[in-house]
C-alpha positions in Angstrom: 440.6 -15.4 -93.2 439.7 -11.7 -93.5 436.1 -12.5 -92.7 437.1 -14.5 -89.6 439.2 -11.4 -88.4 436.1 -9.3 -89.0 434.0 -11.5 -86.9 436.6 -11.7 -84.1 436.9 -7.9 -84.3 433.2 -7.5 -84.0 433.0 -9.8 -81.1 435.8 -7.9 -79.3 434.0 -4.7 -79.9 430.8 -6.3 -78.4 432.7 -7.5 -75.4 434.4 -4.2 -74.8 431.0 -2.5 -74.9 429.4 -4.9 -72.5 432.4 -4.5 -70.3 432.1 -0.7 -70.5 428.5 -0.8 -69.9 429.0 -2.8 -66.7 431.9 -0.6 -65.4 429.8 2.5 -66.1 426.9 1.6 -63.8 425.4 4.7 -62.5 422.6 3.4 -59.9 423.1 2.5 -56.3 420.9 1.1 -53.6 422.1 2.1 -50.0 420.7 0.4 -46.9 419.9 2.6 -43.9 418.4 1.4 -40.6 416.1 4.4 -39.8 413.5 6.2 -41.8 413.6 9.9 -41.1 410.5 11.6 -39.7 410.8 14.2 -42.5 413.3 15.4 -44.7 414.3 19.0 -43.3 417.6 18.7 -41.6 417.0 22.3 -40.1 413.9 21.1 -38.1 414.8 17.9 -36.3 417.3 16.2 -34.2 416.9 12.9 -36.3 420.4 11.9 -37.7 418.5 9.8 -40.3 417.8 13.1 -42.1 421.4 14.0 -42.5 422.3 10.5 -43.5 420.4 10.9 -46.7 420.5 14.6 -47.4 423.8 16.1 -46.2 426.1 17.2 -49.0 423.8 15.3 -51.4 420.8 17.6 -51.4 421.6 20.4 -49.0 424.8 22.4 -48.5 426.1 24.9 -46.0 428.6 27.8 -46.0 431.1 25.2 -44.9 431.1 21.5 -45.2 432.8 18.7 -43.0 435.1 16.3 -44.9 435.6 12.6 -44.3 438.3 13.2 -41.8 436.4 15.8 -39.9 438.1 18.7 -41.6 436.4 22.0 -42.4 436.1 22.6 -46.2 434.6 25.4 -48.3 431.0 24.9 -49.2 428.7 27.4 -50.6 431.3 29.9 -49.3 434.4 29.5 -51.5 436.5 31.5 -49.0 436.3 33.6 -46.0 438.2 36.3 -44.0 438.2 36.7 -40.2 439.0 39.9 -38.3 442.0 39.8 -35.9 439.6 39.8 -32.7 437.9 36.7 -34.1 434.4 38.3 -34.2 433.7 39.2 -37.8 433.5 36.6 -40.6 433.2 37.8 -44.3 432.2 34.9 -46.6 432.6 35.1 -50.4 429.9 33.0 -51.9 430.1 31.0 -55.0 428.6 32.4 -58.2 426.2 30.7 -60.5 424.7 28.4 -57.8 421.0 27.4 -58.3 418.5 25.7 -56.1 416.8 22.6 -57.7 413.7 24.6 -58.5 415.8 26.8 -60.7 415.8 29.8 -58.4 419.2 31.7 -57.7 421.2 31.2 -54.5 422.5 34.5 -53.0 423.6 36.2 -49.8 420.0 36.9 -48.9 419.4 33.2 -48.6 422.3 32.8 -46.3 420.9 35.7 -44.1 417.5 34.1 -44.1 418.9 30.6 -43.1 420.9 31.8 -40.2 418.5 34.4 -38.8 415.7 31.6 -39.0 417.9 29.0 -37.1 418.6 31.5 -34.3 415.2 33.2 -34.1 413.2 33.0 -30.9 410.7 30.7 -32.6 413.3 28.5 -34.2 412.6 24.8 -34.4 416.2 24.0 -35.3 417.4 21.1 -32.9 420.8 22.6 -32.7 419.8 26.2 -32.2 422.8 26.6 -29.7 425.1 26.4 -32.7 424.0 29.8 -33.8 423.7 31.6 -30.3 427.1 33.3 -30.8 425.8 35.2 -33.8 425.0 38.9 -33.2 424.2 40.0 -36.7 424.2 38.7 -40.4 424.4 41.2 -43.2 424.0 40.6 -46.8 426.8 43.0 -48.2 426.1 42.3 -51.8 424.7 39.1 -53.6 428.0 37.2 -53.3 429.1 38.6 -49.9 427.8 37.8 -46.3 429.3 39.4 -43.0 428.5 37.5 -39.8 429.4 39.3 -36.6 429.6 37.3 -33.4 429.0 38.4 -29.9 432.2 37.0 -28.9 435.0 34.9 -30.5 434.0 31.2 -31.0 436.7 28.8 -31.9 434.3 26.3 -33.4 432.2 28.8 -35.5 433.4 27.6 -39.2 433.0 24.0 -37.9 429.5 24.7 -36.7 428.6 26.1 -40.0 429.2 22.7 -41.6 426.6 20.8 -39.6 423.6 19.5 -41.2 421.5 21.8 -39.1 423.2 24.9 -40.6 422.6 24.0 -44.3 421.4 27.0 -46.3 417.7 27.0 -47.7 415.7 29.4 -49.7 412.8 31.5 -48.1 410.6 30.4 -51.0 410.9 26.7 -50.4 411.9 26.3 -46.6 408.4 25.5 -45.4 408.0 22.7 -47.9 411.4 21.0 -47.2 409.9 18.4 -44.9 408.2 16.6 -47.7 410.0 18.0 -50.8 413.5 19.1 -50.0 415.0 21.7 -52.3 418.6 22.5 -51.9 421.7 23.3 -53.9 423.6 20.0 -53.9 424.7 17.6 -56.6 421.5 15.5 -56.2 417.9 16.5 -56.2 415.1 14.9 -54.4 413.2 12.5 -56.6 410.5 10.7 -54.4 409.9 9.3 -50.9 408.1 6.1 -50.8 407.1 6.3 -47.1 408.1 3.1 -45.2 410.2 2.0 -48.1 412.9 4.4 -49.5 413.9 7.9 -50.6 415.4 8.2 -54.1 417.7 11.0 -55.2 418.7 11.8 -58.8 421.7 13.5 -60.3 421.4 17.4 -60.5 422.4 18.3 -64.0 422.9 22.0 -63.3 425.1 21.5 -60.2 427.7 24.4 -59.7 430.5 22.0 -58.7 432.0 18.8 -60.0 429.5 16.4 -61.5 428.8 13.2 -59.5 429.2 9.7 -61.1 425.9 8.4 -59.9 422.7 9.2 -61.8 420.4 7.8 -59.1 420.6 6.7 -55.5 417.9 4.9 -53.5 418.2 4.9 -49.8 416.2 1.8 -48.7 415.1 1.5 -45.1 415.9 -1.9 -43.4 415.3 -1.6 -39.8 415.5 -5.3 -39.1 419.2 -6.4 -38.6 418.3 -9.9 -39.7 417.1 -8.6 -43.0 420.3 -6.7 -43.5 422.5 -9.7 -44.3 420.3 -11.3 -47.1 419.8 -7.8 -48.6 423.5 -7.2 -49.1 424.4 -10.9 -50.0 421.6 -10.9 -52.7 422.8 -7.8 -54.3 419.4 -6.1 -53.7 421.3 -3.5 -51.6 424.9 -2.8 -52.9 426.0 -0.6 -49.8 425.3 -0.6 -46.1 427.5 2.3 -44.8 426.5 1.5 -41.3 425.7 -2.2 -41.2 423.5 -3.0 -38.2 424.6 -6.5 -37.4 428.2 -6.9 -36.4 427.8 -10.6 -35.5 426.7 -11.4 -39.1 430.1 -10.1 -40.6 431.7 -13.6 -40.9 429.9 -14.7 -44.4 430.6 -11.2 -45.9 434.2 -11.0 -44.9 434.7 -14.5 -46.5 433.0 -13.2 -49.7 435.3 -11.4 -52.2 432.4 -9.5 -53.7 432.3 -7.3 -50.7 434.4 -4.8 -48.8 434.0 -4.7 -45.0 435.5 -1.5 -43.6 435.5 -0.9 -39.8 435.8 2.9 -39.0 435.0 5.4 -36.2 432.0 7.5 -35.6 431.1 10.4 -33.4 428.4 8.2 -31.8 428.8 8.3 -28.1 426.3 5.7 -27.1 424.8 6.3 -23.6 422.3 5.0 -21.2 420.5 8.2 -20.8 419.0 9.0 -17.5 416.3 11.5 -16.7 418.2 13.7 -14.3 415.2 15.9 -13.6 413.0 12.9 -12.4 413.1 11.0 -9.3 415.0 8.7 -8.4 417.5 9.6 -11.1 417.9 13.1 -9.7 419.9 11.5 -7.0 423.5 11.3 -7.9 423.9 8.1 -5.8 421.3 6.3 -7.8 423.0 7.4 -11.0 426.4 6.3 -9.6 424.9 2.9 -8.6 423.7 2.4 -12.1 427.1 3.4 -13.5 428.9 0.7 -11.3 426.3 -1.9 -12.3 427.1 -1.5 -15.9 429.5 -4.0 -17.4 430.7 -2.3 -20.6 432.6 -5.4 -21.9 429.4 -7.5 -21.9 427.4 -4.8 -23.5 430.0 -4.1 -26.2 430.3 -7.7 -27.0 426.6 -8.2 -27.4 425.7 -5.0 -29.2 428.6 -4.4 -31.4 430.2 -7.8 -31.5 433.1 -6.4 -29.6 433.8 -3.7 -32.1 432.7 -0.7 -29.9 435.3 1.3 -28.0 434.5 1.9 -24.4 434.0 5.4 -23.2 433.6 6.9 -19.6 432.4 10.3 -20.6 430.7 12.0 -23.6 433.7 12.3 -25.9 435.1 10.5 -28.9 438.4 8.5 -28.2 439.4 9.7 -31.7 439.6 13.4 -30.5 442.9 14.6 -29.4 441.3 16.2 -26.2 439.9 12.7 -25.2 440.6 11.6 -21.6 440.0 7.9 -20.6 437.5 8.0 -17.8 436.3 4.4 -18.0 437.6 3.8 -14.6 435.5 6.4 -12.9 432.8 3.9 -12.1 434.3 0.4 -12.7 431.9 -2.5 -12.9 431.3 -3.3 -9.2 427.9 -4.9 -8.2 428.6 -4.7 -4.5 429.4 -1.0 -4.7 426.3 -0.4 -6.7 424.0 -2.1 -4.1 425.7 0.0 -1.3 425.0 3.2 -3.1 421.5 2.4 -3.8 420.9 1.5 -0.1 422.6 5.0 0.8 420.0 6.6 -1.6 417.2 4.9 0.2 416.7 2.1 -2.4 418.0 -1.0 -0.5 415.3 -3.1 -2.1 415.7 -1.4 -5.5 412.9 0.2 -7.6 411.1 -0.2 -10.8 411.4 1.9 -14.0 411.0 1.9 -17.7 413.6 1.8 -20.5 412.4 3.1 -23.8 414.3 1.9 -26.7 414.5 3.2 -30.3 414.8 0.9 -33.2 418.6 0.5 -33.9 419.9 -2.8 -33.0 422.7 -1.4 -30.7 420.0 0.2 -28.7 417.7 -2.8 -28.5 420.4 -5.3 -27.7 422.1 -3.1 -25.2 418.7 -2.5 -23.5 418.3 -6.1 -22.9 421.8 -6.6 -21.5 421.5 -3.7 -19.3 418.0 -4.8 -18.1 419.7 -8.0 -16.9 422.6 -6.1 -15.3 420.4 -3.7 -13.4 418.3 -6.6 -12.1 421.3 -7.8 -10.2 421.2 -4.7 -7.9 417.3 -4.7 -7.6 416.4 -2.3 -10.4 413.6 -3.8 -12.4 413.2 -2.4 -15.9 410.3 -2.6 -18.1 411.5 -2.6 -21.8 409.3 -0.3 -24.0 410.3 -0.7 -27.7 409.5 2.5 -29.7 409.6 3.4 -33.3 411.8 6.3 -34.1 409.2 9.0 -34.5 407.6 7.8 -31.1 411.1 8.2 -29.5 411.7 11.6 -30.8 408.4 12.8 -29.6 408.1 11.1 -26.3 411.8 11.0 -25.0 413.7 13.7 -26.9 410.9 16.3 -27.1 408.6 15.7 -24.2 411.2 14.1 -21.8 408.8 11.5 -20.9 411.1 8.8 -19.9 413.1 7.1 -17.1 415.9 5.5 -19.1 416.8 5.2 -22.7 419.6 4.3 -25.0 420.9 6.4 -27.8 423.9 7.1 -29.8 424.5 10.9 -30.1 426.1 11.0 -33.5 426.6 14.8 -33.8 430.1 15.9 -34.0 431.9 17.0 -30.9 428.7 17.6 -29.0 429.7 17.7 -25.3 428.0 21.1 -25.1 424.7 19.4 -25.1 425.2 18.9 -21.3 425.0 22.6 -20.8 421.8 23.3 -22.8 418.8 24.5 -20.9 415.8 22.1 -21.2 417.9 19.3 -22.9 416.1 16.0 -22.6 418.1 14.4 -20.0 417.6 17.3 -17.6 421.1 17.9 -16.4 422.0 21.2 -14.8 425.4 22.1 -13.5 426.6 25.8 -13.4 430.2 24.6 -13.3 429.9 22.8 -16.5 428.1 25.7 -18.1 431.0 28.0 -17.1 433.5 25.7 -18.8 431.5 25.7 -22.0 431.3 29.5 -21.9 435.0 29.8 -21.6 435.6 27.2 -24.4 433.4 29.3 -26.7 435.6 32.2 -26.2 438.8 30.6 -26.9 440.5 29.7 -30.2 443.7 28.4 -28.6 443.9 24.7 -29.4 445.8 23.9 -26.1 443.5 25.9 -24.0 440.4 24.3 -25.7 441.7 20.9 -25.2 442.2 21.3 -21.5 438.7 22.8 -21.2 437.3 19.9 -23.1 439.1 17.4 -20.7 437.8 19.4 -17.7 434.3 19.1 -19.1 434.5 15.3 -19.6 435.7 14.9 -15.9 432.7 17.0 -14.7 429.9 15.0 -16.3 431.8 11.7 -15.6 432.0 12.5 -11.8 428.3 13.6 -11.9 427.4 10.3 -13.5 424.9 12.2 -15.6 424.4 9.2 -17.9 425.8 5.6 -18.2 428.6 6.2 -20.7 428.7 2.9 -22.7 430.8 2.9 -26.0 431.7 4.7 -29.1 429.5 3.4 -31.9 431.7 1.7 -34.5 430.9 2.3 -38.2 430.7 -1.1 -40.0 430.8 -0.4 -43.6 429.7 -3.1 -46.0 429.6 -2.6 -49.8 430.2 -4.0 -53.1 434.0 -4.3 -53.8 433.5 -2.4 -57.0 432.3 0.7 -55.2 434.7 3.5 -54.3 434.3 6.8 -52.4 432.2 5.8 -49.6 433.3 7.2 -46.2 435.5 5.0 -43.9 434.8 7.0 -40.8 431.8 9.2 -39.8 432.9 12.5 -38.4 429.1 13.5 -38.7 426.0 11.6 -39.6 426.3 11.5 -43.3 426.4 9.4 -46.4 428.2 11.7 -48.7 427.9 10.4 -52.2 429.7 13.1 -54.1 432.9 10.9 -54.8 431.1 7.5 -55.1 431.5 5.6 -58.3 431.5 2.0 -59.7 434.9 0.7 -60.9 435.7 -2.3 -63.1 
């Protein structure tokens, strides 16, 4: 009897060990749609970079949390003068970069000065325009003086474009990113994946994952078998809403529908004929049937928008009725603009399924009013070069996933070529106010201006369709910015 008890006890220990080994899994494969053009978030507009590196490899003075809140980052605290112009940041001690070098105030000064320099290649250089001077007071203290108060300054410092880098390694970050985060870069198998590994010397709480592989799966049809087979355990932004039924029916998975900051637009080249004619843009806006586009591109999960602003923001104003779907009105406006017989143009589409599917639907809708579109599919790097950088396009479709980014409509030389002094004046006033009520009213005014001007075709707010193994916790439900923050992700029993 005693020997049988011993055998059963040993078996129980073996089972317990096996159970513990399973529950203690520390690897994760994450599916993402786009491969980044490089790995430096301070040198490109590609959100695919932040999706992999934000909060994982790179950190800023502040960071944006899962609910859009501003949290301490490399700065553990800060003080602001009464006039709102001087920010004194107290930096964390004992922070090291992944190459073993020390982080200090000089790195902050270098990063902020580099981002706002005349020759800066930072895609969000406007975030730093309010900065007058940056002073390294001592190794753990930085003083930033603004030209005028800026209510969004701490939020801006939490963007991926504002992460802190070291002067010694900054130039190499495109291929071998070196940050201060809880994960370090391990390898980039181009065309396939980027792998991160746990940083054993991280200054903060240790992460539960030892390794995370971000696998590129641009084909929506490949996403479903990848998740069902277990080859990929998480798809934070699942690209195929119409394929959710078998996943929802499978208890192995969690399906979480959240919100993003992704205003999805039919971008028009306002600096190029005939799109420089407001009546042409108004005609296109009237020709768009948002309901049909949302149903086809997001399986009905997208939220319609009438301006460039998230419906989740308290300053949101519903302007979807500004240009209701009206084919006859669209044809009349085209005729008034001198295009009674329509015209031909191209629509350049980046890889995400929402863009490709929306493009096909919109091509059909615009054909009803005589606008004949040639669809030009593009890879992500092509789109960034031709459309975003060189402004060589007629129409395109893209989701702008940067947080609270209506200010792009006031930027000089921005890719869709809009220029309205009234809008710029509103943005300037907004920058100088920290009163929430005043700022919200200015945001609403800005929304109305660009809606009335029909700058772009405002389509829908991109939904965040999260699909992952039901044993995973810590992934974000919403996307207040383009990120897959893995700091709280872990496997459970």
